[in-house]
C-alpha positions in Angstrom: 102.6 98.5 44.7 104.2 95.5 43.0 101.7 92.8 42.0 102.4 89.3 43.3 103.3 86.9 40.5 102.5 83.8 42.5 99.2 82.0 42.3 96.7 84.1 44.3 94.6 81.5 46.0 94.7 82.9 49.5 93.7 86.5 49.9 94.1 88.4 53.1 93.6 92.1 53.9 94.3 94.9 56.4 91.4 97.4 56.8 92.2 100.4 59.1 89.9 103.4 59.6 91.5 106.8 58.9 90.7 108.3 62.3 94.3 108.7 63.5 97.8 107.4 63.1 98.5 103.6 63.3 99.8 102.2 66.5 102.1 99.2 67.2 99.1 96.9 67.3 98.0 97.9 63.8 101.5 97.3 62.5 101.6 93.9 64.1 98.2 92.9 62.6 99.1 94.2 59.2 102.4 92.3 59.2 100.7 89.0 60.2 98.1 89.4 57.4 100.7 90.2 54.8 102.9 87.3 55.9 100.0 84.9 55.8 99.3 85.7 52.2 103.0 85.8 51.1 103.7 82.3 52.7 100.8 80.9 50.7 101.8 82.6 47.4 98.6 84.6 47.6 97.6 88.3 47.7 97.5 90.9 50.4 95.0 93.8 50.0 94.6 97.1 51.8 91.2 98.7 52.4 90.5 102.1 54.0 87.3 102.1 56.0 86.5 105.8 55.5 82.7 106.1 55.8 82.7 107.5 59.4 82.0 111.1 58.3 82.6 112.5 61.8 86.1 111.1 62.4 87.6 110.0 59.1 90.2 112.5 57.7 92.1 112.4 54.3 95.4 113.3 56.1 95.0 110.1 58.2 94.9 108.1 54.9 98.2 109.6 54.0 99.5 108.7 57.4 98.4 105.1 57.2 100.1 104.6 53.8 103.3 106.3 55.1 103.3 104.2 58.3 102.8 100.9 56.5 105.4 101.6 53.8 107.9 102.5 56.6 107.3 99.2 58.4 107.8 97.3 55.1 104.1 96.4 54.6 103.4 96.1 50.8 100.0 95.3 49.4 98.8 94.0 46.0 96.6 96.0 43.7 94.9 99.4 44.3 93.8 100.6 47.8 90.1 100.0 48.2 88.1 102.9 49.8 84.7 102.2 51.3 83.6 105.7 50.4 83.6 104.5 46.8 81.3 101.5 47.5 78.2 103.2 48.8 76.0 102.0 46.0 76.9 98.4 47.0 75.8 99.0 50.6 72.6 100.6 49.4 71.8 97.6 47.2 72.4 95.1 50.0 70.2 97.1 52.3 67.4 97.1 49.7 67.8 93.4 49.3 67.4 92.9 53.1 64.4 95.2 53.1 62.8 93.2 50.3 63.2 90.2 52.6 61.4 92.1 55.3 64.4 91.8 57.6 65.1 95.5 58.3 63.2 98.1 60.3 64.0 101.8 61.0 65.1 102.7 64.5 64.5 106.2 65.8 65.9 105.6 69.3 68.8 107.6 70.6 71.7 106.1 72.6 70.1 107.7 75.7 66.8 105.9 75.0 68.6 102.6 74.8 70.7 103.1 77.9 67.6 104.1 79.8 66.0 100.7 79.1 66.4 98.8 82.3 65.3 95.6 80.7 68.0 95.5 78.1 70.2 92.4 78.5 73.9 92.4 77.7 75.3 90.6 74.7 78.9 90.2 73.3 78.9 93.9 72.1 77.2 95.4 75.1 73.5 96.1 75.9 71.2 94.3 73.5 68.7 96.6 71.8 65.3 96.0 73.4 63.4 96.1 70.2 61.5 99.3 70.9 61.1 100.3 67.2 60.5 96.8 65.9 56.9 96.9 67.1 56.1 100.3 65.5 53.3 100.1 62.9 54.4 100.6 59.3 52.3 103.7 59.0 54.0 105.4 61.9 57.5 104.4 60.6 56.6 106.0 57.2 55.3 109.1 59.0 58.4 109.6 61.1 60.7 109.1 58.1 58.7 111.6 56.0 59.0 114.0 58.9 62.8 113.8 58.6 63.3 112.0 61.9 66.9 110.6 62.1 66.9 106.9 62.1 69.2 103.9 61.7 68.3 100.6 60.1 68.3 97.5 62.3 68.1 93.8 61.3 65.2 91.8 62.8 67.6 89.2 64.2 64.9 86.7 65.1 63.5 86.7 61.6 66.9 86.7 60.0 68.2 83.7 62.0 65.0 81.8 61.3 65.5 82.5 57.5 69.2 81.6 57.5 69.0 78.5 59.7 72.0 77.0 61.6 75.3 78.6 60.7 78.9 77.8 61.3 82.2 79.5 60.3 85.7 78.2 59.7 88.1 79.2 62.6 91.9 78.9 62.1 94.1 78.9 65.2 96.5 81.5 66.5 99.5 81.4 66.4 99.2 81.0 62.7 100.0 77.5 61.5 99.9 77.1 57.7 99.3 73.4 58.0 96.4 73.7 60.5 92.9 72.6 59.6 90.0 74.9 60.2 87.7 74.3 63.2 84.0 74.3 62.4 82.8 77.0 64.9 79.1 77.5 65.6 77.7 81.0 64.9 75.3 82.6 67.4 74.3 86.0 65.9 71.1 86.1 67.9 73.2 86.9 71.0 73.9 90.4 69.6 70.3 91.3 69.1 68.9 93.6 66.4 72.2 95.2 65.4 72.5 98.3 63.3 73.3 97.8 59.6 73.0 101.4 58.5 73.8 104.1 61.1 72.2 107.5 61.4 75.5 109.2 60.7 77.0 106.7 58.2 75.6 104.8 55.1 76.5 101.4 56.5 77.6 99.9 59.8 80.9 98.0 60.3 79.0 94.7 60.1 77.5 95.3 56.7 80.3 97.2 55.0 83.0 94.8 56.2 81.1 91.7 55.1 80.3 93.1 51.6 83.9 94.5 51.1 85.5 91.2 52.0 83.3 89.4 49.5 83.9 91.9 46.8 87.7 91.8 47.3 87.8 88.0 47.2 89.1 87.8 50.7 89.6 84.1 51.7 91.2 84.6 55.1 90.3 87.4 57.6 92.9 88.0 60.3 91.7 90.4 63.0 91.7 91.0 66.8 89.8 88.6 69.1 87.6 91.5 70.2 85.8 90.9 66.9 85.2 87.3 67.4 81.5 87.9 68.2 81.2 90.1 65.2 82.1 87.1 63.0 78.8 85.4 64.0 76.9 88.5 62.6 79.0 88.5 59.5 78.4 84.9 58.9 74.7 85.6 59.1 74.9 88.4 56.5 76.9 86.1 54.2 74.1 83.5 54.3 71.3 86.1 53.8 73.1 87.8 50.9 74.5 84.6 49.3 78.2 85.7 49.8 81.2 83.4 50.3 82.4 82.8 53.8 86.1 83.1 54.5 88.2 81.5 57.2 88.9 83.6 60.3 91.9 84.0 62.5 91.5 86.0 65.7 94.7 87.2 67.3 95.3 88.6 70.8 95.1 92.3 71.4 98.2 94.3 72.4 97.8 95.8 75.8 99.4 98.9 77.3 101.1 99.2 80.7 97.7 99.8 82.3 96.4 96.5 80.9 94.0 98.2 78.5 94.0 97.4 74.8 96.0 99.8 72.6 93.7 102.5 71.1 94.2 105.6 69.1 92.0 107.6 71.4 94.1 106.7 74.4 97.4 107.8 72.8 98.9 104.4 72.2 102.4 104.3 70.9 102.1 105.3 67.2 104.4 104.0 64.5 105.0 107.6 63.5 106.4 108.3 67.1 108.8 105.3 66.8 109.9 106.5 63.3 110.5 110.0 64.7 112.6 108.5 67.5 114.9 106.9 65.0 113.6 103.3 65.3 114.9 100.9 62.7 111.8 99.7 60.9 113.2 96.4 59.9 114.2 95.7 63.5 110.7 96.6 64.7 109.1 94.4 62.1 111.4 91.5 63.1 110.6 92.1 66.7 106.8 92.2 66.1 107.0 89.0 64.1 108.8 87.3 67.0 106.3 88.6 69.6 108.7 91.1 71.0 107.0 94.4 71.6 108.1 97.9 72.7 108.5 98.5 76.5 105.2 98.7 78.2 103.2 96.7 75.6 102.2 93.0 76.0 100.0 90.6 74.1 96.7 89.7 75.8 95.1 86.2 75.9 94.5 84.5 72.6 
């Protein structure tokens, strides 16, 4: 890809998972992130979040690249693959363990769902803390016995260590002249979230936060379904002494049934539109103008 020759102060990114073909919502988000960087004379980066070993496929990476190029999305520099950054995730986990902020969790999803006392947070049921109270000797014994386990953050201890946190929120629709709003972060509402999954070396929260910092991302544009996740990412930035970018949360695109577009639900794929003879420049222009294919609407901001 052609490198930008303009001063690269603002850095944005698009970070899809290779679990299927991109749909219209992905294309819309990628265009907005690219345009944000181009308008500021900055850089736009592409990251492939490919550490979900059960769903990520190499052929989907090829499909993502093909779809983006067809739509006219061009990025700066090489593509970043999370699968090549596992050592960085391990180092961050070791750092958090050294702070005594992580504990192994042996609970299954069924165990958590069966807890009638678990309150609900922004991401669903809040983990009741079952394994937080396990003695260290029992934790060591279970790990030595090969019991599958995730690593959770002790949220109460982490928040106490980090103190009061805020993050910079920029409005949607995107206004290049807008000033950031100082938004309070409430990571405690999510409870003891997982930072290393049983089936993956890092959770979305940890990998995304570390990757954005390593890539020099200054502006994160993503769907408003991840607004609560931003509070958790701000906490990790504080604990790991990482820079904190500005965030723009855009509406989700909805199908005719009123549900968010999703790969697993067969949302309109960019590859389908290309196969039907859609003019990519016209589609890109329509998406930029907020005009979406029939049956798709934008949700609330």
